[in-house]
C-alpha positions as a printed Julia matrix, in Angstrom:
70×3 Matrix{Float64}:
   0.0     0.0     0.0
   1.2     3.5    -0.83
   0.64    6.33    1.66
  -1.88    8.87    0.33
  -0.28   11.64    2.4
   3.45   11.38    1.54
   3.66    8.7    -1.2
   5.93    6.35    0.79
   5.49    2.6     0.91
   3.48    1.52    3.97
   4.11   -1.65    5.96
   1.53   -4.22    7.04
   1.39   -3.97   10.83
  -1.34   -6.55   11.53
  -4.13   -8.6     9.99
  -7.43   -9.49   11.66
  -8.98  -12.49    9.9
 -12.65  -13.41   10.28
 -12.69  -16.19    7.68
 -11.27  -16.87    4.22
 -11.73  -13.78    2.03
 -12.91  -11.59    4.93
 -10.2    -9.75    6.87
  -8.84   -6.33    7.8
  -5.27   -5.19    7.05
  -3.7    -2.55    9.3
  -1.16   -0.41    7.4
   1.28    2.17    8.86
   3.58    4.67    7.22
   7.14    4.98    8.54
   7.69    8.38    6.88
   4.73   10.27    8.35
   1.97    9.89   10.95
  -0.55    8.07    8.76
  -2.36    4.75    9.14
  -4.97    2.88    7.11
  -7.38    0.04    7.86
  -8.06   -1.85    4.63
 -11.25   -3.9     4.8
 -11.16   -6.9     2.48
 -14.45   -8.62    1.65
 -14.96  -11.47   -0.84
 -11.11  -11.4    -1.23
 -11.32   -7.86   -2.69
 -10.36   -4.52   -1.18
 -13.71   -3.03   -0.14
 -12.92    0.04    1.99
  -9.89    2.03    3.17
 -10.24    3.97    6.43
  -7.45    6.58    6.65
  -6.19    8.5     9.68
  -3.41   11.11    9.46
  -1.87   13.51   12.0
   0.64   15.6    10.04
   1.53   19.31   10.29
  -0.75   19.84   13.33
  -3.7    18.74   11.19
  -5.85   15.66   11.82
  -7.57   14.03    8.84
  -9.96   11.07    8.8
 -11.54    9.85    5.58
 -12.8     6.71    3.83
 -12.39    5.42    0.31
 -14.85    2.77   -0.9
 -14.15    0.39   -3.77
 -16.64   -1.43   -5.97
 -16.9    -5.19   -5.3
 -16.8    -7.14   -8.57
 -19.3    -9.98   -8.62
 -19.5   -12.97  -10.83
């Protein structure tokens, strides 16, 4: 995963698995104060929940992805 705040490569800090194809990836950036929870459903990236605390500014936002069926 690439950090949306600084463009650096993020590292996978943890994974919380519910069952095959349904899990959450916890990403952290080493270059800035940014983290992301990637929700994976049906083995596809479904939602990214971003949190950033850079330059005395706090940002929280979500990015949803379309699930391809069939």
